[in-house]
Each structure stands twice: as structure tokens, then as C-alpha cells.
C-alpha positions in Angstrom: 159.2 63.0 41.0 161.1 62.7 38.2 162.2 65.9 36.1 159.3 64.9 33.6 157.4 66.6 35.8 159.2 69.4 36.9 158.2 72.5 35.5 159.2 76.1 35.4 156.5 77.0 37.5 157.4 75.0 40.6 158.4 76.7 43.9 161.7 74.4 45.3 163.4 73.9 48.4 166.1 72.6 49.8 164.6 69.3 51.7 164.7 69.0 55.6 167.9 67.7 56.7 169.6 69.0 53.9 172.4 71.7 53.8 174.3 73.3 51.0 178.1 74.6 51.6 180.0 76.9 48.5 183.5 75.7 48.8 184.5 79.4 46.5 184.4 81.0 43.5 185.1 78.0 41.3 185.0 75.7 43.6 181.8 74.4 43.2 179.7 73.1 46.9 178.8 70.5 48.6 175.3 68.9 49.7 175.1 67.0 52.6 172.0 64.7 54.4 171.9 65.4 57.3 170.2 61.6 58.2 172.4 59.5 56.7 175.7 61.5 56.1 176.0 61.3 51.8 177.4 63.7 50.4 177.2 64.9 47.4 179.3 67.3 44.9 178.0 69.8 42.5 179.5 72.5 40.4 178.9 76.2 40.4 176.3 76.3 38.6 174.1 74.1 40.5 175.4 75.8 43.6 174.2 79.1 42.0 171.0 77.2 41.0 170.3 76.0 44.9 171.3 79.5 46.5 167.9 80.8 44.5 165.3 78.3 45.6 163.8 79.6 49.0 160.3 77.6 48.6 158.8 80.9 47.0 160.7 81.4 43.7 159.5 79.4 40.7 161.9 77.8 38.7 161.5 80.0 36.1 161.7 83.0 38.4 165.6 80.9 39.1 166.0 80.7 35.4 165.8 84.4 35.2 168.1 85.4 37.4 171.1 83.3 36.7 170.3 84.0 32.7 172.0 87.3 33.9 174.7 85.8 35.5 175.7 83.0 33.1 176.3 83.7 29.4 174.1 81.0 28.2 170.6 81.0 26.2 167.5 81.1 28.3 166.0 77.7 26.3 169.5 76.4 27.2 169.4 77.2 31.0 165.5 76.4 31.1 166.2 72.7 30.0 169.1 72.3 32.1 168.1 73.8 35.2 164.8 71.8 34.7 167.2 68.7 34.1 169.3 69.4 37.3 166.3 70.1 39.5 164.7 66.6 38.5 168.4 64.9 39.8 168.2 66.7 43.0 164.4 65.8 43.4 164.9 62.1 42.5 168.2 61.9 45.3 165.6 63.7 48.1 167.9 66.8 47.9 165.4 69.3 46.9 161.7 69.3 47.7 158.5 71.0 45.6 157.3 73.8 47.9 
């Protein structure tokens, strides 16, 4: 699946055997694929996004939550998070619930 197939009504969650560890304020975080040992570093925005993914929250709801935190236009945030979600799906770090 690619970002072109992700839409704001998708409910997303971390893929099975993937963990997220936030490293602290302004430090980003690390995603770890437990089955392969692959590690991915992510920025604070991506950590905040990933922390909203519970398999029940839509991408649109995640945008709404983060729009209240980050000082950015909602349309830009929607575009950025849709793109991030597509990349994370392509890497099999998240999945559509």
C-alpha cells in the first residue's frame, strides 16, 4: 500500500512486532521491527503522530489532535501526515486496522 491509498478515514496502528520508543522532548524516537532488528529514527512530529495510532482513531482524528499541538495549517498537516502514513505503510511499520 502506498500513500495514494491512504485516506483520512483510515484507522491505523503500529504493525505487529513493531515498537515505538520516544527518546524525549526534541529527541524524536525509534521504531524497531522486532522480527528483523531493523531500526528507524523518527522526528518528534512522527512520534506524536504514531502515539495517536490505536487502530480506532482515523487519520482525520489524528490530524485534529495534532493540529491543536503544532502551529501549522490543517491542510498542510493533513498532507504531511498522509505522506508519512504512506511511507510507514510501505515500510510495514504501521498497518490499516
